[in-house]
DRENDO-1510 file (C-alpha; in Angstrom, 1 decimal, always signed):
<recs>
REC; n; res; u; v; w
REC; 1; MET; +30.2; +18.0; +25.6 .
REC; 2; VAL; +32.1; +18.1; +22.2 .
REC; 3; GLY; +31.1; +14.4; +21.6 .
REC; 4; LEU; +27.4; +15.2; +22.2 .
REC; 5; ALA; +27.5; +18.0; +19.9 .
REC; 6; ALA; +29.1; +15.9; +17.2 .
REC; 7; GLU; +26.6; +13.1; +17.8 .
REC; 8; VAL; +23.6; +15.5; +17.6 .
REC; 9; ALA; +25.1; +16.9; +14.3 .
REC; 10; ARG; +25.5; +13.4; +13.0 .
REC; 11; LEU; +22.0; +12.4; +13.9 .
REC; 12; ALA; +20.5; +15.5; +12.3 .
REC; 13; SER; +22.1; +14.5; +9.0 .
REC; 14; LEU; +20.4; +11.1; +9.1 .
REC; 15; VAL; +17.2; +11.7; +7.3 .
REC; 16; SER; +14.7; +9.4; +5.5 .
REC; 17; LEU; +13.9; +9.3; +1.9 .
REC; 18; ALA; +10.4; +10.4; +2.7 .
REC; 19; GLN; +11.8; +13.7; +4.3 .
REC; 20; LEU; +14.0; +14.4; +1.2 .
REC; 21; VAL; +11.3; +13.7; -1.4 .
REC; 22; THR; +8.6; +15.7; +0.4 .
REC; 23; LYS; +10.9; +18.6; +1.4 .
REC; 24; TYR; +9.7; +20.4; -1.7 .
REC; 25; PRO; +6.5; +20.2; -3.6 .
REC; 26; GLY; +6.1; +18.4; -6.9 .
REC; 27; THR; +6.2; +14.7; -6.4 .
REC; 28; GLN; +3.4; +12.7; -8.1 .
REC; 29; ILE; +4.2; +9.7; -5.8 .
REC; 30; THR; +1.6; +10.6; -3.2 .
REC; 31; PRO; -0.3; +8.1; -1.0 .
REC; 32; ASP; -3.3; +8.0; -3.4 .
REC; 33; ALA; -0.9; +6.9; -6.2 .
REC; 34; LEU; +0.3; +3.8; -4.3 .
REC; 35; ILE; -0.9; +0.3; -3.8 .
REC; 36; GLU; +0.1; -1.1; -0.4 .
REC; 37; ARG; +0.7; -4.8; +0.2 .
REC; 38; THR; +1.6; -6.4; +3.5 .
REC; 39; TYR; +4.0; -9.2; +3.9 .
REC; 40; PRO; +5.1; -11.3; +6.9 .
REC; 41; LEU; +8.4; -10.4; +8.6 .
REC; 42; ALA; +10.7; -13.0; +10.3 .
REC; 43; ASP; +9.9; -11.6; +13.7 .
REC; 44; GLY; +6.1; -12.3; +13.2 .
REC; 45; GLY; +5.3; -8.7; +12.4 .
REC; 46; GLN; +4.2; -7.2; +9.1 .
REC; 47; GLY; +6.0; -5.1; +6.6 .
REC; 48; VAL; +4.4; -3.1; +3.8 .
REC; 49; ASP; +5.5; -2.9; +0.2 .
REC; 50; LEU; +4.5; -0.1; -2.1 .
REC; 51; TYR; +3.6; -0.2; -5.8 .
REC; 52; LEU; +2.8; +2.6; -8.2 .
REC; 53; LYS; -0.8; +2.2; -9.5 .
REC; 54; PRO; -1.0; +1.5; -13.2 .
REC; 55; GLU; -2.9; +4.8; -14.0 .
REC; 56; ILE; -0.2; +7.0; -12.5 .
REC; 57; PHE; +3.0; +4.9; -13.2 .
REC; 58; ARG; +4.1; +6.3; -16.6 .
REC; 59; GLU; +3.5; +10.0; -15.7 .
REC; 60; ALA; +5.0; +9.8; -12.3 .
REC; 61; PHE; +8.0; +7.6; -13.1 .
REC; 62; ALA; +8.9; +7.3; -16.8 .
REC; 63; GLY; +6.9; +9.7; -18.8 .
REC; 64; ASP; +9.6; +10.0; -21.5 .
REC; 65; LEU; +9.5; +6.4; -22.4 .
REC; 66; PRO; +7.1; +4.7; -24.8 .
REC; 67; GLN; +3.8; +3.5; -23.4 .
REC; 68; ARG; +4.5; -0.1; -24.2 .
REC; 69; THR; +7.7; +0.2; -22.2 .
REC; 70; THR; +6.1; +1.8; -19.2 .
REC; 71; ASP; +3.3; -0.8; -19.3 .
REC; 72; LEU; +5.8; -3.5; -19.0 .
REC; 73; MET; +7.8; -1.6; -16.2 .
REC; 74; GLN; +4.6; -1.1; -14.3 .
REC; 75; ALA; +3.5; -4.7; -14.4 .
REC; 76; THR; +6.9; -5.9; -13.4 .
REC; 77; GLN; +7.9; -3.2; -10.9 .
REC; 78; ARG; +9.7; -4.2; -7.8 .
REC; 79; PRO; +8.1; -3.1; -4.7 .
REC; 80; PHE; +9.4; -0.3; -2.5 .
REC; 81; SER; +9.4; -1.0; +1.2 .
REC; 82; VAL; +7.6; +1.5; +3.5 .
REC; 83; ALA; +10.4; +0.9; +5.9 .
REC; 84; ALA; +13.1; +1.9; +3.4 .
REC; 85; PHE; +11.1; +5.0; +2.6 .
REC; 86; VAL; +10.5; +6.3; +6.3 .
REC; 87; GLU; +13.5; +5.0; +8.3 .
REC; 88; PRO; +16.6; +7.4; +8.5 .
REC; 89; SER; +19.6; +6.4; +6.5 .
REC; 90; ALA; +22.9; +5.4; +8.0 .
REC; 91; GLU; +25.9; +7.6; +7.8 .
REC; 92; PRO; +25.9; +8.8; +4.1 .
REC; 93; ALA; +28.8; +7.9; +2.0 .
REC; 94; TRP; +28.9; +11.3; +0.4 .
REC; 95; LYS; +30.4; +12.7; +3.6 .
REC; 96; THR; +33.7; +10.9; +2.9 .
REC; 97; ILE; +33.9; +10.2; -0.8 .
REC; 98; PRO; +33.5; +12.4; -4.0 .
REC; 99; SER; +30.0; +12.5; -5.3 .
REC; 100; TRP; +28.3; +13.1; -8.7 .
REC; 101; TYR; +24.6; +13.7; -9.3 .
REC; 102; LEU; +22.5; +13.6; -12.5 .
REC; 103; VAL; +19.6; +15.8; -11.9 .
REC; 104; ALA; +16.6; +14.6; -14.0 .
REC; 105; THR; +14.8; +17.9; -14.7 .
REC; 106; ASP; +11.5; +16.3; -15.8 .
REC; 107; ASP; +11.3; +13.9; -12.8 .
REC; 108; HIS; +7.8; +13.6; -11.2 .
REC; 109; ALA; +8.9; +11.1; -8.6 .
REC; 110; ILE; +11.7; +13.1; -6.9 .
REC; 111; PRO; +11.2; +16.8; -7.7 .
REC; 112; PRO; +14.2; +18.4; -9.4 .
REC; 113; VAL; +14.5; +21.0; -6.7 .
REC; 114; ALA; +14.8; +18.1; -4.1 .
REC; 115; GLN; +17.4; +16.5; -6.2 .
REC; 116; GLU; +19.4; +19.8; -6.4 .
REC; 117; PHE; +19.1; +20.1; -2.6 .
REC; 118; MET; +20.5; +16.5; -2.2 .
REC; 119; ALA; +23.3; +17.1; -4.7 .
REC; 120; ASP; +24.3; +20.4; -3.1 .
REC; 121; ARG; +24.3; +18.9; +0.3 .
REC; 122; ALA; +26.6; +16.2; -0.9 .
REC; 123; ASN; +28.8; +18.7; -2.5 .
REC; 124; ALA; +28.3; +16.7; -5.7 .
REC; 125; ARG; +29.4; +17.5; -9.2 .
REC; 126; ILE; +26.1; +18.1; -10.8 .
REC; 127; SER; +24.9; +17.5; -14.3 .
REC; 128; ARG; +21.4; +18.0; -15.6 .
REC; 129; VAL; +19.4; +16.1; -18.2 .
REC; 130; LYS; +15.9; +16.5; -19.4 .
REC; 131; ALA; +14.5; +13.2; -18.3 .
REC; 132; SER; +12.0; +11.5; -16.2 .
REC; 133; HIS; +13.0; +9.5; -13.0 .
REC; 134; VAL; +14.7; +6.9; -15.1 .
REC; 135; PRO; +17.5; +8.9; -17.2 .
REC; 136; MET; +19.5; +5.7; -17.3 .
REC; 137; GLN; +16.8; +4.4; -19.8 .
REC; 138; SER; +15.5; +7.5; -21.5 .
REC; 139; GLN; +18.9; +9.3; -21.7 .
REC; 140; PRO; +21.5; +6.5; -21.6 .
REC; 141; ASP; +24.2; +8.5; -23.4 .
REC; 142; ASP; +24.0; +11.3; -20.9 .
REC; 143; THR; +24.0; +8.9; -18.0 .
REC; 144; ILE; +27.0; +7.1; -19.4 .
REC; 145; ARG; +28.8; +10.4; -19.9 .
REC; 146; ILE; +28.4; +11.4; -16.2 .
REC; 147; ILE; +29.7; +7.9; -15.1 .
REC; 148; ARG; +32.7; +8.3; -17.4 .
REC; 149; LYS; +33.4; +11.8; -16.0 .
REC; 150; ALA; +33.4; +10.5; -12.5 .
REC; 151; ILE; +35.7; +7.7; -13.4 .
REC; 152; ALA; +38.0; +10.0; -15.3 .
REC; 153; SER; +38.2; +12.4; -12.4 .
REC; 154; LEU; +39.5; +9.6; -10.1 .
REC; 155; ASP; +42.4; +8.5; -12.3 .
</recs>
């Protein structure tokens, strides 16, 4: 019975990105903000990729970057697979390795409260920065600082 309890606990920890992002209100990446495009799968089925609509992209994803930059980002965005969004993850690495998390406090894609939940759950060392979903672009110095802190802590 101990094995079953451990397996139930393990399965309960495997959640999808959709579950995490929508656990708390605040995301602007809602179904009406998305463009869906189907593509063929090797098994003959169809997959679905998601793109942010041009009219919502900047505000939802990168509102702290210049309009010209976000126009280019929107036009060249990589799709996000519906499957990657809704299928549960595998065993999370944060269960066995140290973790760090940079909470983007002005993120409209993943609400900051959801980020805090994920970081707390991972027992991560948390830093915060006033940034959109892309702090690596809008706040590169803060992003580099947390990476360096993580590296230094492992020496």
